[in-house]
C-alpha positions in Angstrom: -40.4 -50.1 -67.5 -37.7 -47.5 -67.5 -34.6 -47.8 -65.5 -33.7 -45.3 -62.7 -30.8 -44.1 -64.8 -33.1 -43.1 -67.6 -35.7 -41.7 -65.4 -33.0 -39.4 -63.8 -31.9 -38.2 -67.1 -35.6 -37.4 -68.3 -36.0 -35.5 -65.1 -33.0 -33.3 -65.7 -34.0 -32.4 -69.3 -37.5 -31.3 -68.1 -36.7 -28.9 -65.1 -34.5 -27.8 -62.3 -33.7 -29.4 -59.1 -34.7 -27.7 -55.9 -31.0 -27.0 -55.1 -30.5 -25.2 -58.4 -33.6 -23.1 -58.0 -32.3 -22.1 -54.5 -28.8 -21.1 -56.0 -30.4 -19.2 -58.7 -32.7 -17.4 -56.4 -29.8 -16.5 -54.1 -27.8 -15.1 -57.2 -30.8 -13.0 -58.4 -31.2 -11.7 -54.8 -27.6 -10.5 -54.7 -27.7 -8.9 -58.2 -31.1 -7.3 -57.4 -29.8 -5.9 -54.2 -26.8 -4.4 -56.1 -28.9 -2.8 -58.5 -31.3 -1.4 -56.0 -28.4 0.1 -54.1 -27.2 1.6 -57.2 -30.5 3.1 -58.1 -30.8 4.6 -54.4 -27.1 5.9 -54.7 -28.0 7.4 -58.2 -31.1 9.1 -56.6 -29.2 10.3 -53.8 -26.5 11.8 -56.0 -29.0 13.4 -58.0 -30.7 15.0 -54.9 -27.2 16.1 -53.6 -26.3 17.8 -56.9 -29.7 19.4 -57.2 -29.3 20.8 -53.6 -25.7 22.0 -54.4 -26.8 23.6 -57.5 -29.5 25.6 -55.7 -27.1 26.6 -52.8 -24.5 27.8 -55.4 -26.9 29.7 -57.4 -28.5 31.5 -54.3 -25.1 32.5 -52.7 -23.7 33.2 -56.1 -26.3 35.7 -57.1 -25.9 37.6 -53.9 -22.1 37.7 -54.0 -22.3 38.9 -57.7 -24.2 41.8 -56.5 -21.8 42.6 -53.9 -18.7 42.0 -56.3 -20.3 44.4 -59.0 -20.8 47.1 -56.4 -17.1 46.9 -55.3 -15.8 46.6 -58.9 -17.6 50.0 -59.6 -16.6 51.8 -56.4 -15.2 55.2 -57.0 -12.8 54.6 -54.0 -12.2 51.8 -51.5 -15.3 50.8 -49.7 -15.5 51.6 -46.0 -15.6 48.7 -43.4 -17.6 49.8 -40.3 -18.7 47.8 -37.3 -22.4 47.4 -37.1 -24.0 49.9 -34.6 -24.9 48.9 -31.1 -28.3 47.4 -30.9 -28.5 46.4 -34.5 -30.2 43.0 -33.9 -29.5 40.3 -36.3 -26.4 42.5 -37.6 -24.8 42.6 -34.2 -21.1 41.8 -33.9 -20.7 42.0 -37.8 -19.2 44.5 -40.0 -21.0 46.8 -42.6 -19.5 47.4 -46.1 -20.2 50.9 -47.3 -19.8 51.5 -51.2 -20.0 54.8 -53.2 -20.4 54.5 -56.8 -21.3 56.7 -59.7 -24.7 56.2 -61.4 -25.9 57.0 -64.9 -26.9 60.6 -64.3 -23.2 61.5 -63.2 -24.0 61.7 -59.4 -22.8 59.4 -56.7 -24.8 57.1 -54.7 -23.9 54.9 -51.7 -25.1 51.4 -50.7 -24.3 49.2 -47.9 -23.9 45.4 -47.4 -24.7 43.6 -44.3 -24.5 40.0 -42.8 -27.4 39.1 -40.5 -27.5 36.2 -38.3 -30.2 33.4 -38.5 -30.6 32.2 -35.1 -32.0 28.8 -36.3 -29.0 27.9 -38.5 -26.5 30.2 -36.9 -25.5 30.9 -40.3 -25.5 34.4 -42.1 -27.6 35.8 -45.0 -26.3 38.7 -47.1 -28.4 41.9 -47.2 -28.1 45.2 -49.3 -29.4 48.6 -47.7 -29.7 52.2 -48.9 -28.9 53.4 -45.5 -25.3 54.2 -44.3 -23.4 52.0 -42.0 -23.7 54.2 -39.1 -27.5 53.6 -39.1 -29.5 50.4 -38.3 -31.2 49.6 -41.7 -35.1 49.5 -41.7 -37.2 46.9 -43.5 -38.2 49.6 -46.1 -34.7 50.1 -47.2 -33.2 46.6 -46.8 -33.1 43.8 -49.3 -32.1 40.1 -48.5 -29.8 38.8 -51.1 -29.3 35.3 -50.0 -30.5 32.5 -47.7 -28.4 32.1 -44.4 -25.6 30.3 -46.2 -22.3 31.9 -44.8 -20.1 31.1 -41.9 -16.6 32.7 -41.0 -13.6 31.3 -42.4 -11.5 32.5 -39.5 -13.5 33.2 -36.4 -10.9 35.5 -35.0 -11.2 38.0 -37.9 -13.8 40.4 -39.4 -16.1 39.4 -42.2 -14.6 42.0 -44.4 -11.0 42.8 -44.4 -9.3 45.7 -46.1 -5.9 44.7 -47.7 -4.6 47.7 -49.4 -6.4 48.1 -52.7 -8.6 45.0 -52.0 -11.5 43.8 -50.0 -11.0 40.4 -48.6 -14.1 38.1 -47.7 -13.6 36.3 -44.4 -16.7 34.0 -45.1 -17.7 31.0 -47.1 -20.9 29.2 -48.3 -21.9 26.3 -46.0 -25.1 24.3 -45.4 -26.0 21.1 -43.7 -28.9 19.1 -45.2 -29.6 15.9 -43.2 -26.2 14.2 -42.5 -24.6 16.0 -45.7 -22.6 19.2 -45.2 -22.2 21.3 -48.5 -19.7 23.8 -48.5 -18.2 26.0 -51.2 -14.6 27.3 -50.6 -13.5 30.4 -52.4 -10.0 30.2 -53.7 -7.7 33.2 -53.0 -8.6 35.0 -56.3 -12.4 35.0 -55.6 -11.8 35.8 -51.8 -10.1 39.1 -52.8 -12.1 41.7 -54.8 -10.5 44.8 -56.1 -12.3 48.0 -56.5 -12.1 50.0 -59.7 -8.8 50.9 -61.1 -8.5 53.0 -64.2 -6.3 51.9 -67.0 -3.8 54.8 -66.9 -4.6 55.9 -70.4 -5.9 59.4 -69.1 -2.9 60.1 -67.1 -3.9 62.9 -64.6 -6.2 64.6 -67.1 -9.4 66.0 -65.6 -11.4 65.6 -68.8 -11.0 64.0 -72.3 -14.2 65.8 -73.7 -13.9 67.6 -76.8 -17.5 69.0 -76.7 -17.3 70.8 -73.5 -17.8 74.4 -74.8 -19.6 73.4 -78.0 -21.8 76.4 -79.2 -19.7 78.8 -77.1 -18.9 82.2 -78.7 -15.1 82.8 -79.5 -13.3 84.1 -76.7 -9.7 85.1 -75.6 -9.5 83.7 -72.0 -10.1 80.3 -70.5 -10.2 79.7 -66.6 -10.3 76.5 -64.8 -10.5 77.2 -61.2 -11.0 74.9 -58.1 -14.1 76.4 -56.3 -14.6 73.8 -53.5 -12.3 72.0 -51.2 -9.3 73.8 -52.4 -6.0 72.8 -50.4 -3.6 75.5 -51.5 -0.5 73.7 -50.4 -1.4 70.5 -52.1 -3.6 71.2 -55.3 -2.0 71.9 -58.6 -3.4 72.1 -62.3 -0.9 71.4 -64.9 -1.0 71.6 -68.6 0.2 68.7 -70.9 2.2 70.7 -73.4 4.4 69.0 -76.0 4.1 65.8 -74.1 5.5 67.4 -71.0 3.3 68.2 -67.8 3.9 71.8 -67.2 3.3 73.8 -64.1 2.4 77.4 -65.5 4.2 80.3 -63.8 2.4 82.7 -61.4 0.0 85.4 -62.9 2.7 88.0 -62.4 4.8 86.2 -65.0 2.8 83.8 -67.3 4.3 81.1 -69.2 4.3 81.6 -72.9 3.1 78.5 -74.6 3.4 79.9 -78.2 3.3 83.4 -79.9 -0.4 83.7 -79.2 -1.0 81.8 -76.0 0.0 82.1 -72.3 -0.8 80.2 -69.1 -0.6 81.2 -65.5 -1.5 79.3 -62.3 -2.3 80.9 -59.1 -1.7 78.5 -56.0 -3.7 80.8 -53.6 -6.9 80.5 -55.6 -6.5 77.4 -57.5 -7.0 79.1 -60.7 -5.5 78.0 -64.1 -5.8 80.7 -66.7 -5.1 80.8 -70.4 -5.0 84.1 -72.4 -4.8 84.1 -76.2 -4.1 87.1 -78.4 -6.7 85.9 -80.9 -10.2 84.6 -80.3 -10.6 81.0 -80.2 -13.6 78.8 -80.6 -15.3 76.8 -77.7 -14.0 73.6 -79.6 -10.5 74.9 -79.4 -10.8 75.6 -75.8 -12.3 72.2 -75.1 -9.0 70.7 -76.6 -6.9 73.0 -74.2 -9.1 71.6 -71.3 -8.5 67.9 -72.5 -4.9 68.5 -71.7 -5.4 70.0 -68.2 -4.1 67.7 -65.5 -4.5 67.7 -61.7 -1.3 66.7 -59.7 -0.5 67.2 -56.0 2.2 69.6 -55.3 4.0 67.2 -52.8 4.1 63.3 -52.4 1.0 62.0 -50.7 -0.7 58.8 -49.8 -3.7 57.3 -51.2 -5.4 57.1 -47.8 -5.5 61.1 -47.9 -7.4 61.0 -51.1 -10.0 58.4 -50.3 -13.4 60.1 -50.9 -11.8 63.5 -51.4 -13.3 65.6 -54.3 -12.6 69.0 -55.9 -15.3 71.1 -57.6 -13.9 72.8 -60.7 -15.5 75.6 -62.6 -14.8 76.5 -66.2 -15.0 80.1 -67.6 -14.7 81.7 -71.0 -14.1 85.4 -70.9 -15.1 85.4 -67.2 -18.5 83.8 -68.0 -19.2 80.4 -66.3 -19.6 77.5 -68.7 -20.4 74.9 -66.0 -18.9 72.9 -63.0 -17.7 69.3 -62.7 -16.7 67.1 -59.7 -13.3 65.7 -59.6 -12.9 62.4 -57.6 -9.3 62.4 -56.6 -8.8 58.8 -55.6 -9.8 57.1 -59.1 -7.7 59.8 -60.7 -4.6 59.0 -58.6 -5.2 55.3 -59.5 -4.8 56.2 -63.1 -2.1 59.0 -62.8 1.6 58.4 -63.4 2.6 61.7 -61.5 5.4 60.8 -59.0 3.7 62.7 -56.3 0.7 60.3 -56.3 1.2 57.2 -54.5 1.1 53.9 -56.4 
């Protein structure tokens, strides 16, 4: 017969006591709980990231369309209060952007912020109607879900700041108990419309193929035929690196032994006379050095949306017209009479 001491030792080597099992079970439960909470946290984070990416992608696509339009604007976009009775667009502002399209003509598009009554957030819309008319469904495109709220409730959604358009709204969305918000930094809140590089100066054209195929001629005339402001508009000639305002027709300026120029302020006509016939390509080179510059100091506000129509003639035969957009021209011109 075995002694109690030997029996106890035999038992220890062949199993666990009840107390040991309870301790192990308690430890396992704690570890399992921690692991489970970690799995749940990871799943939650994955869901949150997925939601954030979707929100960011949706708002980013709409804002990218808006930013591209502003960046290609011919002059600063107009900010206009939405018309009375404009439904979801009431108490908001409309942004009107005019830009040049591939065929050389201008087109105007507008951007609106429409209120979603369920979320009290705003969606971004694009329309082909002007800001003074309420857009209809057939010319209205919804760019984003209702994701935007104002940053400063006392200010408009779009704010003009000199040469910039400032956005007074941010991306915000509540999903369950989680608030998702994308705050734009100062650089992305402010969008600058197109500003030319300045390499063209005030030149109206850099084309050397303007009169390709034209017969040799002795006279070139560049004349402002539409919207002439006789007290403001001047056409100059860049000659020997100097911007030259040619004399009146009664006393033309001699450029060299064979070529003279004269500018008539009353008609907006700049005329070149050559004693020898010149080819169309030669006249095109002359045109590439013709500049527009105002006679007196003027503000950029005066030039916003202002155009001039120019007509080109060789030996009094019209070769065609072009539209001169004064605002982008002014942004690239170093002439002292253009405001910076």
